[in-house]
C-alpha positions in Angstrom: 104.4 -239.1 -104.6 100.9 -240.0 -103.4 99.8 -238.7 -100.0 100.6 -241.0 -97.1 98.4 -241.8 -94.1 98.9 -239.6 -91.0 102.0 -240.4 -88.9 103.9 -242.2 -91.7 107.5 -241.3 -92.6 108.4 -238.9 -95.3 110.4 -241.6 -97.1 112.2 -239.3 -99.5 113.6 -237.3 -96.6 115.1 -240.5 -95.2 116.7 -242.1 -98.2 117.7 -239.1 -100.3 121.5 -238.8 -100.4 121.6 -235.4 -102.2 119.1 -233.6 -100.0 119.2 -229.8 -99.3 120.9 -230.3 -95.9 123.9 -232.0 -97.6 124.3 -229.6 -100.5 124.2 -226.2 -98.9 126.4 -223.9 -101.0 126.9 -226.4 -103.8 125.5 -226.5 -107.3 122.9 -229.1 -108.2 121.6 -229.7 -111.7 118.3 -231.6 -111.6 116.2 -233.3 -114.3 112.4 -233.2 -114.8 110.1 -235.9 -116.1 110.6 -234.6 -119.7 114.3 -235.1 -119.5 114.0 -238.5 -117.8 111.6 -239.7 -120.6 114.6 -239.5 -123.0 116.2 -242.3 -121.0 113.5 -244.8 -122.0 115.3 -247.7 -123.8 118.5 -245.7 -123.7 121.6 -245.5 -121.5 123.1 -242.6 -119.4 125.9 -242.3 -122.0 123.4 -241.6 -124.7 121.4 -238.9 -122.9 123.7 -237.2 -120.4 125.6 -235.1 -122.9 122.3 -233.6 -124.1 121.2 -232.7 -120.6 124.3 -231.3 -118.9 127.4 -229.5 -120.2 129.8 -232.2 -119.3 132.2 -234.3 -121.4 131.4 -238.0 -122.0 134.3 -239.8 -123.5 133.0 -242.6 -125.7 135.2 -245.2 -127.3 132.6 -245.7 -129.9 128.8 -246.0 -130.2 127.7 -248.2 -127.2 131.4 -248.8 -126.2 133.1 -247.7 -122.9 131.8 -244.3 -121.9 133.1 -242.3 -119.0 132.2 -239.0 -117.3 134.4 -236.0 -117.1 133.2 -233.0 -115.0 135.0 -229.7 -114.8 137.8 -230.9 -117.1 139.1 -233.5 -114.7 139.4 -237.3 -115.4 136.8 -240.0 -115.2 138.2 -241.1 -111.8 137.5 -237.7 -110.3 133.7 -238.1 -110.5 131.3 -240.7 -109.1 128.1 -242.4 -110.1 126.1 -243.0 -107.0 123.1 -245.3 -107.1 120.8 -245.4 -104.1 123.6 -244.5 -101.8 126.2 -246.8 -103.4 129.2 -245.7 -105.5 129.3 -247.7 -108.7 132.9 -246.9 -109.5 135.0 -250.0 -109.9 137.7 -250.3 -107.2 140.0 -251.7 -109.9 139.5 -248.9 -112.5 138.1 -246.1 -110.4 135.4 -245.2 -112.9 132.0 -246.4 -114.2 131.0 -247.2 -117.7 127.9 -245.0 -118.5 126.9 -247.1 -121.5 126.0 -249.9 -119.0 123.5 -247.7 -117.1 120.1 -248.1 -118.6 117.3 -245.7 -117.6 115.2 -248.5 -116.2 117.5 -248.7 -113.2 116.3 -245.5 -111.6 113.6 -242.8 -111.7 115.4 -239.8 -110.5 118.7 -238.3 -111.7 120.7 -235.2 -110.7 124.3 -234.0 -111.1 126.0 -232.6 -108.0 128.8 -230.4 -109.1 131.9 -229.7 -107.0 133.7 -231.6 -104.3 131.3 -234.0 -102.6 133.9 -235.9 -100.6 132.5 -235.0 -97.2 129.1 -236.6 -98.1 130.0 -239.7 -100.2 133.7 -240.2 -99.4 136.8 -240.3 -101.5 137.0 -239.7 -105.2 134.0 -237.2 -105.5 136.4 -234.5 -106.5 134.6 -232.7 -109.3 131.0 -234.1 -109.3 128.6 -236.9 -108.4 125.9 -238.2 -110.7 123.1 -239.4 -108.4 120.7 -242.1 -109.6 117.9 -242.9 -107.2 114.8 -245.1 -107.1 111.9 -243.5 -105.3 108.6 -245.2 -104.3 105.2 -244.9 -105.9 102.6 -245.6 -103.2 99.6 -245.6 -105.5 97.4 -248.6 -104.8 96.9 -251.3 -107.4 98.8 -252.6 -110.4 100.7 -250.4 -112.8 103.1 -251.2 -115.6 104.4 -250.4 -119.1 105.7 -252.1 -122.2 108.0 -250.4 -124.7 109.4 -251.5 -128.0 112.1 -249.7 -130.1 113.3 -250.3 -133.6 116.1 -248.1 -135.1 119.0 -247.6 -137.4 122.0 -249.9 -137.7 120.2 -253.0 -136.6 118.8 -251.7 -133.3 116.1 -253.6 -131.4 115.3 -252.8 -127.8 112.5 -253.6 -125.4 111.5 -252.8 -121.8 108.8 -253.9 -119.5 107.9 -252.8 -115.9 105.3 -254.1 -113.5 104.5 -252.4 -110.2 102.1 -252.9 -107.3 101.0 -250.8 -104.4 99.0 -252.3 -101.5 95.6 -250.9 -100.6 96.8 -250.0 -97.2 99.6 -247.8 -98.7 102.2 -249.6 -96.7 103.9 -251.7 -99.4 104.9 -251.0 -103.0 107.2 -252.9 -105.4 108.3 -252.6 -109.0 110.0 -255.1 -111.3 111.6 -254.2 -114.6 113.4 -255.8 -117.6 115.4 -254.3 -120.4 117.1 -255.7 -123.5 119.1 -254.2 -126.4 120.5 -255.6 -129.6 122.5 -253.4 -131.8 124.4 -254.4 -134.9 126.2 -251.0 -135.0 127.3 -251.3 -138.6 127.0 -247.5 -139.2 128.9 -245.8 -142.0 131.8 -243.5 -141.2 134.6 -241.6 -142.9 138.0 -243.2 -142.8 140.4 -240.3 -142.4 143.4 -242.5 -142.4 143.1 -243.7 -146.0 143.7 -241.8 -149.2 140.5 -240.0 -150.4 138.9 -240.4 -146.9 136.4 -243.1 -148.2 133.1 -243.9 -146.5 133.3 -247.4 -144.8 131.0 -249.5 -142.7 131.9 -250.1 -139.0 132.7 -253.7 -138.2 133.1 -255.6 -134.9 131.0 -253.2 -132.9 127.8 -255.2 -132.1 126.2 -254.7 -128.7 123.9 -256.8 -126.6 122.6 -255.8 -123.2 120.1 -257.1 -120.6 119.1 -255.8 -117.2 116.6 -256.8 -114.5 115.7 -254.5 -111.7 113.7 -255.0 -108.5 112.6 -252.5 -105.8 110.5 -253.0 -102.7 109.4 -250.4 -100.2 107.6 -251.3 -97.0 106.4 -249.3 -94.0 107.1 -251.9 -91.3 105.5 -249.6 -88.7 104.6 -245.9 -88.5 108.2 -245.1 -87.8 110.2 -247.7 -89.8 110.8 -247.9 -93.5 112.4 -250.8 -95.4 113.8 -250.2 -98.9 115.3 -253.1 -101.0 116.9 -252.6 -104.4 118.4 -255.1 -106.8 119.9 -254.7 -110.2 121.4 -257.3 -112.5 123.1 -256.2 -115.6 124.8 -258.1 -118.4 126.4 -257.1 -121.7 128.3 -258.7 -124.6 130.1 -256.2 -126.8 132.4 -256.5 -129.7 135.2 -253.9 -129.2 135.0 -251.3 -131.9 138.5 -251.0 -133.5 140.1 -247.6 -134.0 139.8 -246.0 -137.5 142.6 -247.5 -139.7 143.2 -250.5 -137.5 142.5 -254.1 -138.6 139.7 -256.0 -137.0 141.1 -258.4 -134.4 137.7 -259.7 -133.2 138.1 -258.4 -129.7 135.1 -258.5 -127.4 134.2 -257.7 -123.8 131.6 -259.4 -121.6 130.3 -257.6 -118.5 128.1 -258.8 -115.7 127.2 -256.8 -112.6 125.0 -257.5 -109.6 124.0 -254.6 -107.3 122.1 -255.1 -104.1 121.2 -252.7 -101.2 119.0 -252.8 -98.2 118.1 -249.7 -96.3 116.3 -249.6 -93.0 115.3 -246.2 -91.7 113.1 -244.7 -89.0 112.6 -242.0 -86.5 111.0 -241.1 -83.2 110.5 -237.6 -82.0 113.4 -235.4 -83.1 115.7 -238.3 -84.1 116.1 -240.2 -87.3 118.3 -243.1 -88.1 119.5 -245.1 -91.2 121.2 -248.4 -91.6 122.3 -249.6 -95.0 124.0 -252.7 -96.4 125.3 -252.9 -99.9 126.9 -255.5 -102.2 128.4 -254.8 -105.6 130.0 -257.4 -108.0 131.4 -256.6 -111.4 132.7 -259.3 -113.7 134.6 -258.4 -116.9 135.9 -260.9 -119.5 138.2 -259.7 -122.2 138.6 -261.9 -125.3 141.1 -261.5 -128.2 141.1 -264.4 -130.6 144.3 -263.2 -132.4 146.4 -263.2 -129.3 144.4 -266.1 -127.8 143.7 -264.0 -124.7 140.8 -264.9 -122.4 141.2 -262.8 -119.3 138.4 -262.6 -116.6 138.4 -260.1 -113.7 136.1 -259.7 -110.7 135.6 -256.8 -108.3 133.5 -257.0 -105.2 132.5 -254.4 -102.7 130.8 -254.8 -99.3 129.3 -251.6 -97.8 128.0 -250.9 -94.3 126.6 -247.5 -93.4 125.0 -246.2 -90.1 123.6 -242.7 -89.5 121.9 -240.9 -86.7 120.2 -237.5 -87.2 118.9 -235.1 -84.5 116.7 -232.1 -85.0 118.0 -229.5 -82.6 116.2 -226.8 -80.7 112.7 -227.7 -82.0 111.0 -225.2 -79.7 112.8 -222.1 -81.2 111.2 -221.0 -84.5 114.3 -219.2 -85.7 116.4 -222.4 -85.3 113.8 -225.1 -86.1 115.7 -226.3 -89.1 119.0 -227.2 -87.3 120.2 -230.7 -87.7 123.1 -232.7 -86.4 124.0 -235.9 -88.3 126.7 -238.4 -87.3 127.6 -241.4 -89.4 130.1 -244.1 -90.1 130.6 -246.5 -93.0 133.0 -249.2 -94.2 133.8 -250.4 -97.6 135.7 -253.7 -98.2 136.8 -254.0 -101.9 138.5 -257.0 -103.5 139.9 -257.4 -107.0 140.9 -260.6 -108.8 142.7 -260.6 -112.1 145.7 -262.3 -113.5 147.8 -259.1 -113.6 147.4 -258.9 -109.8 148.9 -262.3 -109.3 146.1 -263.2 -106.9 143.4 -261.4 -105.0 144.0 -257.9 -103.7 141.9 -256.2 -101.0 141.4 -252.7 -99.7 139.5 -251.9 -96.6 138.2 -248.4 -96.0 136.3 -246.8 -93.1 134.9 -243.3 -92.6 133.4 -241.3 -89.8 131.5 -238.1 -90.6 129.5 -235.4 -89.0 127.2 -232.7 -90.4 125.7 -229.6 -88.6 123.3 -227.5 -90.7 120.7 -224.9 -90.0 119.6 -221.3 -90.3 121.5 -218.6 -88.4 118.9 -216.0 -89.6 115.8 -216.4 -91.7 117.9 -215.6 -94.7 121.2 -217.3 -93.9 121.6 -221.1 -93.9 125.0 -222.7 -93.1 126.4 -226.2 -93.0 129.6 -227.5 -91.5 130.8 -231.0 -92.4 133.7 -233.1 -91.4 134.9 -236.5 -92.6 137.8 -238.6 -91.6 138.8 -241.7 -93.5 141.1 -244.7 -92.9 142.4 -247.0 -95.6 144.9 -249.8 -95.9 148.3 -248.4 -97.0 147.4 -244.7 -96.9 147.4 -241.8 -94.6 144.2 -239.9 -95.5 143.7 -236.2 -94.8 140.8 -234.9 -92.7 138.0 -233.4 -94.8 136.4 -230.3 -93.5 133.7 -228.4 -95.5 131.8 -225.2 -95.0 128.8 -224.1 -97.1 126.3 -221.3 -96.9 123.4 -219.8 -98.8 122.1 -216.3 -98.2 118.9 -214.9 -99.7 120.1 -211.6 -101.1 116.6 -210.6 -102.3 113.3 -212.0 -101.2 110.5 -210.5 -103.3 106.9 -211.6 -103.9 107.7 -212.5 -107.5 111.3 -213.8 -107.2 114.2 -214.6 -104.9 118.0 -214.2 -105.4 120.2 -216.4 -103.3 124.0 -216.4 -103.0 126.0 -219.6 -102.5 129.5 -220.3 -101.2 131.3 -223.6 -100.5 134.8 -224.4 -99.3 136.1 -228.0 -98.8 139.1 -230.2 -98.9 139.1 -233.1 -101.3 141.0 -236.2 -102.2 141.1 -239.3 -104.4 142.5 -242.7 -103.5 144.7 -244.7 -106.0 142.8 -247.6 -107.6 143.7 -251.3 -107.2 145.1 -251.2 -110.7 147.3 -248.2 -109.8 148.7 -250.1 -106.9 148.8 -253.8 -107.8 149.0 -254.2 -111.6 152.0 -256.3 -112.6 154.1 -255.1 -114.1 153.9 -251.4 -113.3 151.8 -251.1 -110.1 153.1 -248.6 -107.5 152.1 -249.4 -103.9 153.9 -246.3 -102.7 151.4 -243.9 -104.4 149.9 -241.1 -102.3 146.3 -240.0 -102.6 145.6 -236.9 -104.7 144.7 -234.1 -102.3 143.6 -230.5 -102.7 141.1 -227.7 -101.9 138.0 -226.7 -103.7 136.1 -223.4 -103.6 133.0 -222.3 -105.4 130.4 -219.5 -105.3 127.4 -218.6 -107.2 123.9 -217.0 -107.5 120.5 -218.6 -107.9 117.6 -216.6 -109.3 114.2 -218.2 -109.3 110.6 -217.0 -109.6 108.3 -217.9 -106.7 105.8 -220.6 -107.3 103.4 -219.5 -110.1 100.6 -221.6 -111.6 101.5 -220.9 -115.2 105.2 -220.3 -115.5 108.6 -220.7 -113.7 112.1 -219.5 -114.2 115.4 -220.6 -112.6 119.0 -219.4 -113.3 122.1 -220.7 -111.7 125.5 -219.1 -112.0 128.7 -220.6 -110.6 132.4 -219.9 -110.4 134.7 -222.6 -109.1 138.4 -223.3 -108.4 140.1 -226.6 -107.4 143.8 -227.2 -106.9 145.0 -230.9 -106.7 148.4 -232.0 -105.6 150.0 -235.4 -106.4 147.9 -236.0 -109.5 148.5 -239.6 -110.6 149.8 -240.1 -114.1 150.8 -243.3 -115.8 154.3 -242.8 -117.5 156.6 -245.1 -119.5 159.5 -246.5 -117.4 162.9 -246.0 -119.0 164.4 -249.3 -120.4 161.6 -251.3 -118.7 159.1 -251.8 -121.5 156.0 -250.9 -119.4 154.2 -248.0 -117.8 153.8 -247.2 -114.2 151.8 -244.6 -112.2 153.4 -241.8 -110.3 152.4 -238.7 -108.3 153.8 -236.1 -110.6 151.4 -233.3 -111.3 149.8 -230.3 -109.6 146.6 -229.6 -111.5 144.4 -226.5 -111.3 140.7 -226.6 -112.5 138.7 -223.4 -112.6 135.8 -222.1 -114.6 132.3 -220.7 -114.9 128.9 -222.6 -115.2 125.4 -221.5 -116.0 122.1 -223.3 -116.1 118.8 -221.6 -117.0 115.3 -223.2 -117.2 112.0 -221.7 -118.2 108.5 -223.2 -118.5 105.2 -221.7 -119.3 101.6 -223.1 -119.7 99.1 -221.3 -121.9 95.8 -223.2 -122.0 96.6 -226.7 -123.4 100.0 -225.6 -124.6 103.1 -226.1 -122.4 106.6 -224.9 -123.2 109.8 -226.1 -121.5 113.2 -224.6 -122.3 116.7 -225.1 -120.8 120.2 -223.7 -121.6 123.4 -224.8 -119.8 127.0 -224.0 -120.5 130.4 -224.6 -118.9 133.7 -222.9 -119.4 136.4 -225.1 -117.9 140.1 -224.4 -117.8 142.2 -227.3 -116.4 146.0 -227.5 -116.7 149.2 -228.5 -114.9 150.9 -225.8 -112.9 154.5 -225.6 -111.7 155.3 -228.3 -109.2 158.3 -230.3 -107.9 158.0 -233.1 -110.5 157.0 -231.3 -113.7 157.6 -233.8 -116.6 157.6 -231.3 -119.5 157.8 -227.6 -118.8 156.5 -226.9 -122.3 153.0 -228.2 -121.3 152.6 -226.0 -118.3 149.5 -223.9 -118.7 148.1 -226.0 -121.6 144.6 -227.5 -121.3 144.8 -231.1 -120.3 144.0 -233.7 -122.9 140.3 -234.6 -123.5 139.1 -231.5 -121.6 137.0 -229.2 -123.9 137.1 -225.6 -122.7 133.5 -224.9 -123.8 130.5 -227.2 -123.5 126.9 -226.2 -124.2 123.5 -227.9 -124.1 120.1 -226.7 -124.9 116.7 -228.4 -124.5 113.3 -227.5 -125.7 109.9 -229.2 -125.5 106.4 -228.3 -126.5 103.2 -230.2 -125.5 99.7 -229.7 -126.9 97.0 -232.2 -126.1 98.4 -235.6 -127.0 101.2 -234.2 -129.1 104.7 -233.6 -127.8 107.8 -232.2 -129.7 111.3 -232.0 -128.2 114.8 -231.1 -129.3 118.2 -231.1 -127.8 121.2 -229.2 -129.2 124.7 -229.6 -127.8 128.2 -228.2 -128.5 131.5 -229.6 -127.5 134.6 -227.5 -128.1 138.0 -228.6 -129.5 139.9 -231.1 -127.4 143.6 -231.9 -127.4 144.5 -235.6 -127.4 148.2 -235.0 -126.4 149.6 -233.1 -123.5 151.6 -230.9 -125.9 148.5 -230.2 -128.1 150.2 -231.8 -131.1 146.9 -233.5 -132.0 143.4 -232.5 -131.2 139.7 -233.3 -132.0 137.7 -230.7 -133.7 134.6 -229.1 -132.1 131.2 -230.5 -133.0 127.4 -229.8 -132.7 124.8 -232.5 -132.2 121.1 -232.1 -132.7 118.5 -234.6 -131.5 114.7 -234.4 -131.8 111.6 -236.3 -130.9 107.9 -236.3 -132.0 105.4 -238.3 -130.0 101.6 -238.7 -129.9 99.5 -240.1 -127.1 96.4 -241.8 -128.6 93.3 -240.3 -127.1 91.1 -243.2 -128.3 93.5 -245.8 -127.2 94.3 -244.9 -123.6 97.8 -245.8 -122.5 99.3 -246.1 -126.1 102.0 -243.7 -127.3 104.0 -243.6 -130.5 107.2 -241.6 -131.0 109.9 -240.9 -133.6 113.4 -240.1 -132.4 116.1 -238.6 -134.6 119.7 -238.3 -133.5 122.7 -236.4 -134.9 120.3 -234.7 -137.4 123.1 -232.4 -138.5 125.1 -235.4 -139.7 128.1 -234.4 -137.7 131.3 -236.4 -138.2 132.7 -236.3 -134.7 134.8 -238.2 -132.1 135.2 -238.0 -128.4 138.2 -240.3 -128.3 140.7 -240.1 -131.1 140.1 -242.4 -134.0 137.0 -243.9 -132.5 134.2 -243.4 -135.0 130.7 -242.3 -133.9 127.5 -242.8 -135.8 125.9 -240.2 -138.1 122.3 -239.4 -138.5 120.0 -242.2 -137.2 116.5 -242.7 -136.1 114.2 -244.8 -133.9 110.5 -245.7 -133.8 109.2 -246.4 -130.3 105.8 -247.8 -129.3 104.7 -247.8 -125.7 101.7 -248.9 -123.6 101.2 -248.0 -120.0 98.5 -248.8 -117.5 97.7 -248.0 -113.9 
């Protein structure tokens, strides 16, 4: 970020929802500009599995895609955009294929229980998407075009402006995608396993984004963000099923306004948010045309005090108090009318340094919600610099917290089957780890994170068939344990005009049902839960020399059971993507790049019998000015 005039606010410190004070003891995986460049004209579902060792469950290329962290379900992790949770109150999850890279310029994955910071449902992880300001004066912008395999055409344009005074900056963006998605795949359900063309899987997407930052005074910052998203997708049929012509139309509007400021040792934040998600499911065979609408209204207030500023040893202590309310409504025919849920939370944070090496944080959150008795959420985190050398530092991390997840509107009000007597899932989460990193060096850097974690959740919600009823209903039936090991290492070096960047991440996750009062099938105790690979690995490499840039990403996803008794499973697979780009020296601002995906021609699935595309490529042309 460009330097600001004396006396102006450090805006990132005010609006950042995953800052160091909030994540003491937790594991945070961040992305750099090289990784974020992969999101140009792509969605989070396309890129996330190549950056972090997490499971993304995709119902086909460009279809519904959900995030699974540490082996838990899609409803146990959140996608947070500029302080707002994007999870649908009806489904409890967010479709990653509807999150284009144009909607943010900063992305990180916060692993572990984050309930005390962002509220219910952040049991296993939070994907934080943020839009940060660029205060550079004058106009800036970019235009990108993309042509690829299987009838792919995509375009993106941005235009930004920063005032000469440095007090105002804005950026507008537009994104469009058209994908025929008629890729070849192997039909394993037919004799001879013939190669066929995918049908009824076309995708169209559009998005418009707008951000505005303004320094209303030397002590007050205004941030406005808007994001409109629309998609029209044919629903890819499962392998072996006939084409019914199903389609889904999505439209979302996301708005937020933040006003923050400070005076002396105090800072404050006020935020308003509005989210609306519309979904329309169409099936011409059954003559179904079913719309649904979910809306959320968010209000958040925070006050932060810097404590004991005159004492050098305690200069970093902060006390933060806050409150928020979320009013969610859902309208769908299966609810037999509109359903509403009102939630409110109060929270407190105290963080600081007990010694020059030891930083601690204590957090507490108490929530209230219609129809539930919610547990208090305490959390304790600490980091301790075990070694502090001139060349490197070694830091230990510990974190302990309570966690919970609230049943969704579908869980409670779907007819038939909804269960209004459901209890929230509750449990405890612990993790510890080490962070080794070289101190700032002009030509190279190295960072290694090691983490071990354990989470035990009671009252896990599971939809089960009801005897002699002909429908399914959710119940609190399972006690689930999730534990594992994680590692992330990054290394970069610059030699003259040559720059290397390398990253390696892996996750070992074991998640299974343990003995409880309502065990459904004793034979499944101790078995890995469905769609939870034990091993996930990602590796990223990039080399830049002059105007040339070469990058590659390799990922491995281990076998996954598709049934609780492991009677069916998906085989393990490797994916290799690569990019080659050139920035024209004689044509300032112009860049051309070639992208190849699934270069190993892996035949893989992340949801049983949902085909994914084989080897494919894209040609991208870009022009940027500032």
